[in-house]
Structures are given as structure tokens and as C-alpha cells.
MARKEPA-91158 format. One record per residue: residue in three letters; y, z negated, x of N, C-alpha, C in turn. Coordinates in steps of 0.02 Angstrom, whole numbers, plus 50000, padded with zeros to 5 digits. Atoms other than C-alpha are relative to their C-alpha. Example, Ala and Ser with C-alpha at 12.3 -4.5 7.8 and 13.67 -1.06 7.14 Angstrom:
REM MARKEPA-91158
ALA499415000050045497754961050615500605000050045/SER499415000349958499474964350684500554996349961/
END
This chain:
REM MARKEPA-91158
MET499954992850012522684119951970499955003950065/CYS500044996749934522944124852153499294999550027/GLU500685001049975521264117452201499505004449962/ALA500444995950041520414126452057500025007350022/LEU499934993049978521104143252115499675001150068/ILE500304999449933520584140352295499245000049995/ARG500735000450008518824135552240499715006549971/GLU500234993650028518714152352149500185005950046/GLY499884994749951519254162052304500685003449995/VAL499334997050007521054165752253500414998650063/GLU499585000749940522224168652401500735001749987/VAL499324997450012523764177252327500174999349927/MET499755000450069524824174352171500695003349998/PHE499354996850010526324183752102500344996649941/GLY499715003650056527564174251996500744998750007/LEU499295001850005529254167251950500034993149967/PRO500005006750028529594148651921500514999149944/GLY499535002050053530504140251776499824993049978/GLY500065007150018530614123651688499304997749984/ALA500655002450022528914122351605499465000650052/ILE500524999049949527924128451756500174996450066/MET499785003149937528874118151886499504995250031/PRO500485004449968527504104951911499495003950042/PHE500474995949962526324118851969500325002350065/TYR499654997949940527624125252091500114994250049/HIS499945006049957527904107552154499364998950040/ALA500655001049966526044106352195499875005550050/MET500124994249956526014123752275500244998850071/TRP499715001149933527084117552419499484997150048/GLU500505003149957525634107252485499435004850017/TYR500554995249990524464122352475500265006650029/ARG499704993749980525644135252551499635003450059/ASP500404996849947524454137952699499365003149973/LYS500624997450029523014142252580500145004849942/LEU499824995850057523874150252429500675003350014/ARG499384996349988525154163852461500325001549932/HIS499634998450061526454164552324500535005150016/ILE499504994749991527504180352309500494999749942/LEU499485000850050529144177852218500265006849978/CYS499774993650026529434193252110500674999149966/ARG499335000250030531094197752031499985000149924/HIS500084999850072530404199451855499264998849986/GLU500715001550015528804193251772499605006349988/GLN500384993850008528324210951723499795002650068/GLY500184998049932528384215151908499444995850028/ALA500535004449976527294200051946499335002049970/GLY500624998050033526004205651818499735006550028/HIS500234993649973525944223551882499784999350072/ALA500225001149931525844217452062499304997050002/ALA500675003050004524344206652015499495005349980/GLU500454994550018523584222051932499845004450060/GLY500104995849942523844232352089499534996750050/TYR500445003949955523034218752194499285000549975/ALA500675000050028521544218152076499695007050001/ARG500284993250004521344236952056499805002750068/SER500154997449933521344240152243499454996150035/THR500505004249967520114226152285499384998649958/GLY500535002250045519034222752132500004992549989/ARG499955007350009519544204452145500514998549945/ILE499545001850054520524194852015500724999850027/GLY499285000649985522424196652016500284994249960/VAL499725006050032523444181151974500765000749994/CYS499284999950011525184181051896500204993649962/ILE499755006550025526264166351841500675001049966/GLY499355000050034527674164051716500124993349967/THR499835006150036528594149851636500015001449926/SER500054999250072528704146951449500555004649973/GLY499494996150034529684157451325500075007050029/PRO499904993249975530454173251401499595001550063/GLY500414998949941529464170751561499325002949981/VAL500674997650019527784172951475500045006349957/THR499964993850039528384186151353500115006050046/ASN499934994549952528874196651504499335001950032/LEU500674998349974527034195951556499585003949949/VAL500414996850052526454203651392499835007250018/THR500134992949983526644221651453499455000850052/PRO500564999349954525564219651609499344997449974/ILE500625002450030524294209451511499695005449956/ALA500254994550042524144223551383499755005750043/ASP500204994649955524044236151525499324998450031/ALA500645002149971522634226151607499445000449950/MET500514999850051521704225151443499765007249989/MET500184993050012521754243951416499625003150059/ASP500304996949940521234247851596499464995650031/SER500565004249977519904234151614500124997050069/THR499805002949936520814225251755499924992449998/PRO500075007450000520304207351801500654996650019/LEU499345003049992521914197451781500004993049971/LEU499905006850025522304178951764500744998749995/ALA499305001850012523984174651686500044992549989/ILE499915007350005524494156451712500704998849974/CYS499365000950034525884150751596500154992649990/GLY499765006650018526894135051580500194999749927/GLN499835000850071527154128251404500394993549993/VAL499635006150013528314115151331499524994149991/GLY500425005950007527684097351317499634999949934/SER500424999950060526294094451191500334996249942/HIS499695003950053527374081951095500525004049961/VAL499524995850036528604095951047499715006849981/LEU500314993750020527354110051018500095001249926/GLY499914998250070527714118950855500664997849971/LYS499355002450025529484111750842500585004250024/ASP499484995549975530434126650914500404996850056/ALA499685003049942530804117251073500305005550044/PHE499684995149955531874125651207499475003950040/GLN500454995249967530934140851276499274999249978/GLU500695000150026529414137751166499835006849970/THR500274993950030528404153251125499254999349994/ASP500735000350011526654154351052499675005850037/ILE500254994549960525994164951194499265001249989/THR500714998850015524154162151151499935004149936/GLY500014996050061524514168950977500215007150013/ILE499754993349985525504183651045499485004250037/THR500454996249957524184188551172499285000249976/MET500695000050023522624185651069499695007049995/PRO500314993350005522374204351034499955003750067/ILE499974996349937522684209351216499724996150059/THR500355003649947521644196751314499264999749982/LYS500705001450013519774194551335499914993149969/HIS500025006950026520084176151302500654996750022/ASN499435003949976521514163751312499934992749980/TYR500075007350007521764144951317500694996849993/LEU499445004650000523064132151269499734993250023/VAL500265006149970522744116951380500514994449993/LYS499555005850010523494100251331499774993950040/ARG500275005749963522394088751439499855002250071/ALA500134998549929522364088651628499264999950015/GLU500715000649987520534083651622499625006649987/ASP500344993750018520104100851549500105005550052/LEU499804994549956520874110951691499445002550046/PRO500524997349957519394111851812499525004749964/TYR500464995750037518244118851679500355006449976/VAL499654994150028519544130451601500115005350053/PHE499874995149947520004138551767499355003550020/LYS500644997049980518184141251813499765005049947/GLU500234995650054517754148651643500455006149994/ALA499534994450009519324159251634499895005550052/ILE500114995049947519014167751801499325003349993/HIS500654997150013517194170251758500045005449946/ILE499944995250055517644178951595500405006150022/ALA499574994449979519004189551676499655004950046/THR500304995949947517874196051815499305002449985/THR500694998150015516184198351729499995004649939/GLY500044995250055515544210851602500515005550010/ARG499434995549994516944222751564500604995850020/PRO499455004349978518374215151666500605000649954/GLY499404999850042520014210951582500434993950013/PRO499535005549990521474198851569499814993749961/VAL500085006550033521314180351528500644996050012/LEU499385003849995522794168951496499864992649991/ILE500045007350007522924150151523500714997449990/ASP499365002950017524414141651439499934992550005/ILE500095007149985524664123751500500644996249986/THR499415003950016525844110851429500264996450062/LYS499695003149941527064103051550499744992950011/ASP500245006849990526444085351517499294999950028/ALA500664999649970524664090651559500055001150076/MET499904998849928525314096751727500304994050036/GLN499675005849969526254080551757499544993850003/LYS500445005850003524774069051727499604999450064/SER500415001249941523834061151873499284998349979/ILE500705001350015521934061951863499595001050064/VAL500494998149949520414062551977499575005449969/PRO500354994550034519714079751932499254999750012/ASN500734999449995517864082151899499845007350014/TRP500154993149981517354097951994499285001949986/ASP500704998650013515534096351947499925002449928/VAL500024997250068515694107551794499555006149999/LYS500444994250009514434120151731500235004049939/LEU499774995850055514884134851622499534999649941/ASN500395000150062514314134251442500295005249954/LEU499754994450039514584151151361499435003449962/PRO500594997250035513154154051238500145006749966/GLY499844993850035514074168251151500225005650046/TYR499754995049952514544177551311499465001550050/LYS500554998249955513084186251394500025007650011/PRO499974992849988513544203351463499315002750021/ASN500634996849983512064215051477500115004550060/TYR499914996249938511984221551656499455005150012/HIS500574995649987510324230651644499845004049937/GLY500114995850058510124245351528499275000049977/ASN500664999650029508634247451414499605005450035/ARG500394995349959507254255751516499765006049958/LYS500234994550042506614265951370500565005149990/GLN499434995650009508344273051340500165003850064/ILE499884996849936508544276651525499515005850011/ARG500504994649993506924286851525500155005749952/GLU499824994750047507494296151370500595004150026/ALA499434996549969509124300351458499755004950053/LEU500284995649948508144307351605499635005949970/ARG500374994650032507044317451488500485005449975/LEU499514995250025508554325451405500325004050057/LEU499694996649943509364329451572499525004950032/ALA500494995749966507754336551646499865006449962/HIS500154994250040507564348751502500635003849978/SER499384996750021509394353951487500125006550038/GLN499794993749969510104371051525500694999350033/LYS499315000649977511914365651550500204992650001/PRO499855007249998511974347151599500684998750033/LEU499355001949973513594338251642500034992550003/ILE499875007149994514074320951704500754998949999/ILE499305002049999515754313051664500034992650018/VAL499975007049977516234296951753500724997449997/GLY499355003250006517654284651731500064993850042/ASN499845006149964518324268051787499404995450010/GLY500585004349995516654259551757499615001050064/ILE500334998649936515924268051911500354996250056/ILE499615003349947517324261152019499964992449994/GLN500055007350010517274243751941499324997450022/ALA500685002249984515394242851969499815001450073/LYS500134998149930515534249152150499375004550004/ALA500604995850008514314262852103500095007150028/SER499864993249976515024277752198499415003050038/GLU500564997349961513554279552317499415001749955/GLU500544998650048512284278352176500165006349959/LEU499814994050036513264291452080499885006350041/ARG500084994249957513294303252227499255001850008/THR500714998849990511424301152257499685003049938/PHE500294997650062510984303752075500215007249986/ALA499754993250013512094319152054499685005150046/GLU500294995449951511414326952213499265001349986/ARG500724999050013509584324052170499895004149936/MET500074996350062509834330951995500355006850004/GLY499634993749994511044344652049500485001249943/ILE499594999450060512194341151901500744999650018/PRO499285000449988514074344851903500304993549972/VAL499695006450018515214329551891500745001049986/LEU499295000450018516884327251804500244992950011/THR499725006749992518014312551848500634999449957/THR499415001250041519254305651721500574997650045/LEU499435002449962520984299851774499834993750038/HIS500185006349967520294282451811499365000650041/GLY500614999049961518694289651884500135003850065/ILE499844996149939519604299752019499854995750061/GLY500215003549940518894294952188499294997649997/ALA500695002350005517194289852120499535004850036/LEU500354994949961516534306152195500555004050034/PRO499464996449966517594314452330500125006949969/GLU499844993750034518504329552262499775006150039/ASN500274994449961517864340352404499245000349999/HIS500734999750007516064336552356499825006249958/PRO500164993750035515204352752299499834999249926/LEU500175001050071514684344852132500594997649959/ASN499415002550037516424338352086500395006049972/ILE499644994350030517244350251963500674997949970/GLY499315001850016518824340151933500084995749938/MET499805004550055519724330951793500025003849934/PRO499964997050067519494334751607500584997049961/GLY499555003450046520634330851462500655003749988/MET499374997150022522404333751402500345004250055/HIS499724996349944523024339051574499475001450053/GLY500544998349954521334342551651499975007550011/TRP500064992949983520754359251717499665003949944/VAL500294995850052520304373651602499255000550008/HIS500724999249989518594376151682499634993549984/ALA500325006550014518214357351666499934999049925/ASN500045000850073518634356951481499535005049968/ARG500454995050030517714373051444499274998450017/ALA500685002249983516184366251535499764994749950/ILE500185005150050516214351251416499835003449934/GLN500114996750065516334362851266499375004249999/GLU500604995949996514834372951328499374996050015/CYS500585003549974513684359451396499524998049943/ASP500495001950051512074354651307499784992750005/VAL500115007249991511824337051380500574997250041/LEU499425003149966513294326051429499844992750013/LEU500115006949979512994309951527500674996950018/ASN499375003549988514514298551518499844993250030/ILE500115006649968514494283851639500674996750012/GLY499415004149987515884271051627500655003049979/SER499384997350029517144281251529499974998949926/ARG500035002250070517654276351354500165005549950/PHE499864994550045517954293751280500684999049965/ASP499365001050032519794290251251500305006849980/ASP499754993850030520844303151158500315004750051/ARG499724995649949521674309651317499455004050035/VAL500564996249973519944315251373499715004749947/THR500384996250051519204321251208500425005149963/GLY499634996150048520684329351122499794998149930/LYS500245001350068520214330950939499264998250003/ALA500675002649985518644320250943499455003849963/GLY500514996650039517724329650808499805006850028/THR500174993449970517754345650912499764999250072/PHE500175001249930517264337451078499265001250013/ALA500694998649978515684343751165499555001549940/PRO500354998950064515034351751004499265001750006/HIS500704998049992513374357751077499594994750038/ALA500325004749953512954342251180499664994249965/LYS500295006650014511754327951158500324995250051/VAL499595004449958512804313651225499614993750018/ILE500275006349973512124299551335500594996050024/HIS499425004049981513374285451352499784993450031/VAL500145006249964513214271651482500654996150005/ASP499405004249997514474257451463499794992749996/ILE500165007150002514444238751494500264996749936/ASP499725002750062515454236151334499695003749941/PRO500334996550055514364240051183500485002549946/ALA499524997950051515914241651074500265007050012/GLU499754993349984516384257751164499515005549982/ILE500514994850011514754266751130499985002049926/GLY499974997550068514894277550976500664999049965/LYS499355001550032516684272050943500395006449986/ASN499614993950007517464289250970499585006349995/VAL500424994049996516044301451001499284998049980/LYS500695001450020514314302250920499545000350061/VAL500425000949940512994296651046499275000749980/ALA500724999250012511174302151054499604994450035/VAL500365005249962510624289551188500514994850024/PRO499555005349977511624273251202499664995750053/ILE500275004449947511374263051362500534994950017/VAL499535005449985512254246351376499804996850066/GLY500175003049936512334240451556500535001650052/ASP499574998949943513224239951722499855006850031/ALA500104993249976513494257351793499565000450062/ARG500394999949938512754253251962499264998649986/ASN500695001650016511194245151891499655005649961/VAL500304994650039510914259151767499855006150045/LEU500124994549954511104272351903499404998650046/LYS500595001849960509854262952011499365001049960/ALA500594999150042508634262951866499865007449988/LEU500084992850007508934281551837499685003050062/LEU500294997549937508534284652020499274997950007/GLU500695002449995506964273952013499525003849954/ASP500434996750050506294282851858500055007650002/MET499894992849998506814300251910499345003750009/PRO500614996149991505454313351892499935002650072/ALA500124997049934504664320752048500395006550007/GLN499584994149987505614334952130499705006349970/GLU500314993950029504344347952073500125000449925/GLU499865000150072504634342351894500725001949985/LEU499294998550009506504344751920500175007150020/ALA499864993349974506324362451985500385004249948/ALA499674996250053506804370151818500724997849991/LEU499325002650007508314358651803500445002650056/HIS499604997849943508904363151978500185007449993/SER499864992850010508754381651937500545001049947/ASN499504999550054509714379551775500684997550023/ALA499375003149977511004368251856500365004550050/SER499704995549951511284380751996500365005849964/ASP499694994650038511614394951872500614997449962/TRP499465003350039512694383151768500604998750045/MET499455001249953513734378051920500345006550020/GLU499714993549983513974396251968500465002449944/HIS499584998150058514634399551792500654996049998/ILE499405004350000515834384651803500475002250055/ARG499574997949945516474390351973500335006849986/GLU499694993750019516774407751903500594998749954/MET499445001950044517844399951765500564997050041/GLN499505003249957518724389651899500385005350039/ASP499674994749962519084405052005500485003949955/GLN499584996250046519794413551852500624996149979/HIS499475003850032520874399251792500374995050045/GLN499685005649967521264386351925500525002250051/GLY499474998949952522174389252088500534994849988/LYS499625006050021523064372652090500745001349990/GLN499294998650009524804380152106500125005049943/GLN499954994450046524434393351975500324998049933/TYR499805001950067524894383051822500764999249992/VAL499274999650006526744383051862500165007549999/ASN499834992950008527514399651809500385002350062/ARG499694998249936527874407451979500605004649992/ALA499424995950011529044420351907500614995749985/LYS499465004650018530064405851840500244996050060/THR499835004649945530004395452000500185003450065/ARG499894996649937530254408952130500674998450032/ASN499335001349973532094405052147500194992650000/MET499875007249998531924386152134500054997550072/THR499945002849932532494376352286499474994850013/LEU500525005049989531214362452257499564999249937/PRO500495001250054529774364852132499604993750017/PRO500375006249985528844348152114499335001350033/HIS500654998649971527204356552161500025000250076/ASP499954999649927527844359152338499994993050031/VAL500035006949976528074340252358499284997750004/TYR500705002450002526274336852308499575003650050/ALA500404996349951525574350452420500074996950069/GLU499885003049934526374342652574499734992850003/LEU500245006950001525954324852521499234999850004/SER500734999849999524124329352491499755001550070/ALA500214998349932523974337352663500104994050046/SER499865005849958524774322052744499514994449989/LEU500455005650015523684309252655499295001350024/ASN500694998649982522054318052690499915000650076/LEU500035000549927522474319252875499954992750021/ARG499975007249983522794300452876499354996549981/GLY500635002950021521274294952775500074993449964/GLU499965006650031521654276652739500664999349962/TYR499394999950040522884277152596499844997949929/HIS500035001050072523224272252416500605003649970/VAL499464997050039524244282052290500054995949935/VAL499885003850062525024271852149500525003949961/THR499524996150037525874281252010500274996249940/ASP499725002150064527014277651866499705004449946/VAL500284996350057526784286851701500475005749981/GLY499604994250020527374304251655499765006250035/GLN500184993749968527394321751727499764998950072/HIS500175001149930527354315451906499294997150007/GLN500675003050000525774305451864499465005449993/MET500504994650011524844320851800499985004750060/TRP500014995949939525394331151951499634996450056/ALA500355003849948524764317152063499255000349990/ALA500724999550015523074317751975499745007050013/GLN500224993049993522984336751978500045002550072/LEU499834996249940523744341652144499864996450065/LEU500215003549939523264328052268499245000250005/ASP500724999749990521524329452342499754993250023/TYR500255006849986520644312552336499305000550030/ASN500644998949964519284314352467499764993950037/HIS500145005849958519224296652536499764994049960/GLY500345005550033518284286352409500384997049941/PRO499715003050060518644275352258500604995650017/ARG499405004249997520224265152227500565003050041/THR499444996849964521324277952315500555002049951/LEU499494998750052522224282252151500004994149952/ILE499925005750045522904267652051500585001649954/THR499494997950048523844271551892499914996449934/SER500055002950067524204265251717499755005349953/GLY500314994950041523044274651600500064998649925/GLY500045001250072522694267051430500664998249968/ALA499365002050029524384258851401500555004950018/GLY499484995249979525374272051496500674996550011/THR499435004449991526624259351562500505002650051/MET499474998349953528224266051637500244993750035/GLY499815005849960528814254551776499424996950037/PHE500605002849968527044251551840500015000750076/ALA500164998049932527124259852010500294995550054/VAL499705003849944528364250152118499694993050005/PRO500315006649992527714232552077499255000450014/ALA500714999449986525894238252075499885001850073/SER500074998349929526144245852248500094993950044/LEU499925006349965526724228652305499334996450004/GLY500655003350000525054221152253499495003750043/VAL500464996049960524094235452332500144999050075/ALA499815000749929525054233752496499824993150027/VAL500195006749979524774214952504499254999650013/ALA500735000249993522904217552481499755004550056/ASN500234994949951522814232252603500555001250052/PRO499434999449955524074229052742499925005550053/ASP500124994849950523264242052858500005007049971/HIS500004993550033523344256252730500725001949983/ILE499354997850025524864266752689499955000449924/VAL499995000050073525354265052505500585004349977/TRP499484995650028526294279152419500064998649926/ALA499855000850071527104274652253500375006249977/ILE499684993950027527514290352154500284998349931/CYS499655001950062528784287852016500415005849974/GLY499464996050028529864297551897500644996150004/ASP499365003549997531704293551896500094995349941/GLY499975004650057531454285451725499634993650012/GLY500405006049987530044273451767500254996150059/PHE499755003549941530794269551937500584995349982/GLN499425004250017532374262751855499824994049957/MET500215005850040531354250451752499824993950042/THR500255005749961530644239751892500185000550075/ASN499864999249928531474244952056500264993750033/GLN499785006249970532114227252080499474996850045/GLU500535002749957530424223352159500055002650072/MET499864998049931531064232752312500274994150040/ALA499755006049966531944216352352499424995450019/THR500605004049985530274207152341499645002750061/ILE500344996749944529504219752461500354998550065/MET499635001749939530884216552586499934992750019/GLN500045007249986530824197652568499314998350030/GLU500685001349976528944198052599499835003750064/LYS500094996349936529174209252752499405004849996/ILE500544995050010527974222352682500255006750026/THR499764994049965528104238052788499635006449982/ASN500434994250009526754249752723500085003549933/ILE499874996750064527524255352557500515005650009/LYS499544994350002528334272352536500065002249927/VAL499894998150069529104277452369500265007149997/ALA499774993250013529254295552313500255000349928/VAL499724999350067530434297752165500045007549985/ILE499984993150023530114314352077500575000349949/ASN499385001050036531894315352014500215006649967/ASN499804994050035532204328451880500544998949948/GLY499455001350046533574319951780499825000049927/TYR500235000550070532514318551623499464994749996/LEU500645003150015531194307851543499525005949991/GLY500264993349994530134322651595499455001849951/MET500564998250044528544321751492500235000549927/VAL499734999550068529504318451331500405006449993/ARG499624993750002530684332751373499545006049994/GLN500474994450003529174344151400499755001049928/TRP500224999450070528534340351225500575002649956/GLN499434997650039530284343051155500105007550010/GLU499924992949986530364359951241499465004149965/LEU500554996050023528644365851188499904999649924/PHE500185001050070528524358751012500594998149955/GLU499445002250041530264353450954500625004250012/ASN499464995149994531314368850990500554997750048/LYS499545002149948532124361251145500544995249975/ARG499535005250023532964347151049499924994150046/TYR500075005149948533214335851200500364993649979/SER499715006150028533574320051103499784994050040/GLY500155006249964533674304551212499625000950065/THR500394999049939532874312551365500415001650063/PRO499614999249938534284318051485500174993250029/LEU499985006649968534394304051612500435000250063/THR499625000849938535654298751742499744994050038/GLY500215005749960535424286251881500474999050058/PRO499585001049941536224278852035499795004650056/ASP500204996549938536174286752207499414996150028/PHE500595003749981534384281852248499984998650075/VAL499995001249927534654283652436500444993950015/LYS499565005849990536124271452431499684993649973/LEU500355005850029535104259952319499474997450049/ALA500515002049951533684260052445500334996450059/GLU499665003049942534894256252587500284993249982/ALA499745006550021535664242052486499454994750001/TYR500575004649997533924234252477499734999150071/GLY500245000549931533694236552665499465005050017/TRP500494994749988532524251552648500325006050034/LYS499774993449979532664268352732500005004549939/GLY499954995350056533254281252606500075007150026/ILE499984992949981532984300052620500085004149936/ARG499934995450057533564313852503499745006850020/VAL500284993349988532634330452491500175004449941/GLU499794995350053533314345352395499705006950009/ARG500284993349986532384360152473499274999350022/SER500715000249983530544364152493499894999750075/GLU500114999849927530734367452679500124993350034/ASP499865006649970531284349252707499484994749980/VAL500475005050027529824340852617499564997250055/ARG500485002249950528594340052762500324995150049/ALA499675004449951529834332452885500174993249970/ALA499835006350033530364319252758499384995649993/ILE500625003950007528554313952725499774997550068/GLU500195002349933528184313252911500454994350023/GLU499545005549981529744302552940499824993649964/ALA500205006050038529204290752802499374996950028/ASN500635002549973527444289452871500094996650067/ASN499915002649932528084285853046500494994250004/THR499525005650002529354272652992499644993549988/ASN500305006650008528794254653015500424995849953/GLY499605003550051529554248652854499995004149936/PRO500004996450063529784253352672500505005849999/VAL499594993950003530494270652637500005002649929/LEU499954996550064531124279052479500245007250013/ILE499784993049997531224298052465500195002149929/ASP499754997550064532284304952324499905007650000/PHE500144992950005531514321952287500365002849939/ARG499604997050055532804331552185499675006549978/VAL500404994250020531564343252102500335003849943/GLU499764995950056531884357251978499924996149935/ARG499965004650056532344349251813499515001649944/GLU500384998350061531294358751686499355003650016/VAL500684997649986529574362051762499514995949958/ASN500475003450044528124357951647499324999050033/VAL500685001349977526384350851676499525004349959/PHE500524996050031525014363451639499364999450041/PRO500134998650070523654365151579500194994149956/MET499825005250047524014355251422499655001249933/VAL500304999750067523064351551261500514997449950/PRO499535002550050524274350551114499694994649956/GLN500235005450044524164335850994499555002749944/ASN500484998450054522684336350872499655006750011/LYS500364993849985521924351450960499384998350041/SER500605000649959520224353751040500185000950073/ILE499884998949929520124352751229499835007250020/GLY500104992949988519554370851215500615004249985/GLU499394996450018521294375551153500574997550044/MET499525002549951522404373451306500585004950009/LEU499444996149976524134379451349499955000350076/ILE500114999249929524014386651523500655001150038/THR499344999149968525804392151564500534999949945/ASP499455000050048527514392651482499955005849951/GLY500034994150043527084409651409499494999549945/ASP500535000550051525624403351301500284998249932/
END
């Protein structure tokens, strides 16, 4: 197993040992100079750390758990990886094959449990099968649309002595991802774009997974078409690029959503039209002919009617679009239309955006620490530094991080849990990001709710002597996003959302971290500078105003054209 991982280029694993997986850990000792094992405090933390490693590098992340509760604790990160197309390998110990199906101690049918949330999974009972299974599993996890693969291995298979056969060739007749889009469809897409009055490009995680940022920039610039980036597409085109008009969707910008509702041709590359982007799907982009580029054919037409489907890798399709692009003189009309169209979008932006505008200033004037002030200082600090990653948990703080931080330094700078919306993601995921990028500063932004789910991985960070992680807790004493919905739609019935916690500064110090508490806006900058200049992990407890809401916001079952803009709407 160790040799198989090394042969596939694996260098780091995150895990927790136990009875059924002990033979693997016994073998690891001999490979400790080639395979770095990071002992996490909980298997969920190990899974999220492997996700962070994978999301920040594009390489496979590896997590390990023992049978029973060990592997069931990996279910949440496996589901998260499935929703966010993250290449993940989960290695699980299983009870001996002679007691399978007999309710042996710590036996759990993990292949059955994870069948709906993995690209593929295996139950291995023979040591002879391991070389092929590992090779195939990593191939499946990292090709096509990436995703999680699980290998469950019985303890007796791990205890058997064999001479492995490494001369194995993959045999996957039913698995042939299409990397090159249909050329006829590509030319039809170009024809629609060239004759449009109000063209728009929306890009998602597929651009980042395919390493297609440069091709995207070149294509958008040559065509002159405005670009929207989804939550997972942030960074695919720098936010200070003149063609980037921001994030659409439930908490996207008003001008971005209205542009979608007005456009006549919409080119979607590597975004799956999820409900947080579309709002009520039947009302999404009502005037547009939709071109959808995705490597997963199951996503095309699933949520939004498509005029031109293109199945392929985002980078290869963009290269083909560039190769078949009409001559510049033929694009003159498009450039003229696109210029007028962009001017119209910017007018809407001037009217509605102003990044601080969506918090009711009359309401916040007397606040000692509005959350927006934290993000303004953090954004300025990060963009001065350049080499950074932001990892967020899920909730209000996540949406503020997407809205209010300026991501001008390329892809993979924002790493967050999107499809599954997993609270507790940020601290362990930041561990994986920091291991993969030791020269970059890594800011984990958490709410006080999600932070209390997985903060035990602070001990892992100390044990591993990781110094480049800084944690910002946006502490408002609530499960904030749920409370916001209760305020706006449930007559302020705050059922199950007021939240207490320990003294986070003392908690940080107990783990050996530096802890800082900030309660006033005028102290934010100094605290962030102190954290950045500290050679070691730092936690800042930002005691923000308790009842500030995230705006804009699309209510449930509403069109993205029907947005709440402030508390007064």
C-alpha cells in the first residue's frame, strides 16, 4: 500500500490509526522518509485536511481511517469532496474477511454507506489486488470530473505476505472521459456569441480544476465579453480585471444577477448551475441562449435548458474556441455591442454595489465592530502580501469573505465548502493548505459555530510545527446565517441559534497558539498585522456586532432578479 502510493506520487497523508488499519501503520514506519503522515485529532479533520491539500494543489488528497466509527467519521468530508469535485482517496481498514457480515467489533459496511457519495469504491479482500486497485482508484479520482474514491481493505489482506506485481495496466472500458469538445458545437457557440447583443460568460470550479485561467483571460479579452465567477470560480479571473463583474447568485451582486437576467447569450464554463447560482431555475436567464461547457455530461441540461451542449475539459474547449475564433474584423460588431453592454452593467454596479453599501449604515453607525470592517482590513493586508490562501467555513462569514475580499492573485486563493456547505471545514482544511503551501500565509475564516466543531485540529497544527496558519473567528454569538433567515422570514423566532462558547483567546493559548481579542474597529488593522508578523499560528477572536445580515440576498424560491438589498427591503 505504501509503495503503491509512492508510485502514484503521493507524499502526504492525513489520518488516525485503529485496530483494523494497524498493519498499514506498521508498514508506514519504514516509509516515514518518503510518506509524511499527519496525525489528526478526528477523522473528519483528516478528510477536510486532505481536501484542503487537494484543492490548493490540484493533486490527490489522501485520508485514512480505521473500521467502524473511524470510517463513518470520514463520510462528511467524502460527501463534501463529491459535491465540490475534489480528488480524494480515502483508505479504510476493515475487519477480517472471515467475519465480514457477522457484526464483528467495529464492522461497518462503508462501501455501502459511501456508494452514493463516491466516484467509485472498493472492498479489497486479497493482497494481490492492491497494486491494481490503488492505481485505478487514483486514476479515477483525478481524471474526468475529479472526486472521491474509497478503498476498504480487510485486515487479513493487509497482513498477508506477497510479492506484488507492479506491471499492471488499467482496464476501464466503461470509463472514458471526453476531454475534447465537439468541434461543430464549439463553432456554433462562437457563432451565437459573435452575433449577440448582450453576451455573458459565467465560470466555475471547472476552470480552476482544468488550470484554464490563462485561456479564459485570453478568450474573454479577445471577445470583450464580461465574466462572472461563481463562489468556486473566484480567482479564475482576477477581480481587478476590467472584464470581471463579480459573483452571481443568492448572495451575489445585484448588477451581476441583473446582467444574467438581461443577457441574450450565456456561456457557462465549468459551473454546474446549482440552485445557489440560479435561484428559481425556471426564471434564470430568461432571454438567453445557453452554452454549457462541462466535463461531466450529466450536468448539462440538468438544471437549466441548454441550446449548445459541449462536453469536454474547460482548458481544451477554450483552446478550441480560441483556434476557431472569427477574425477581428468579423468581431467588430460584437466588440461594439459588448462595450455598450459592459457600460450598462457598470452603470448598474455604480448604482447598486459599493461593497460596504449592503450593510445598513444607519444601523451600524454606532457599532463598535461591524464585520465589514474586519474584511476591509484583511483584504488590504492580503493584497499587499500577494501569496496567500483564504479558507472559509460556512455561513455569513463565508459570504462576506466571497463578497468583500478582493481576489486578485490567481486561482486557488479561496478554498471553501460549497455544494455540501460543511460547517467545521475551515480549520482542518487550512491545515492541508498550509502543508501544501508552506511559503504562503493561510487565513482560515470561521464563524464561532463552525469553529467549535473542529478546532481540535489546532493541536495537530502545533504538533506538526506549522507556522503559517492564522484563524479569524467572526464571533457574533449566533449560528449567524440561520439567525438571519429567522429574522427576515420567521418573525425573529431565534430557535436554536443563540450560541455560547469558551474564551477563544484562552483556548488558543492552551493549544500553544497566540490569541488576540478584537472588539473595536480601530484595533483590527494592528491585530491583523501582528498575526501576519508572528512566526507561528495565531487566532484572532473578532467580537463583531451580533445581528448584522449578509446582503444582497435572494429569498428561497425567488428569481435572482428579486433580491433583498438591505434590512429595509
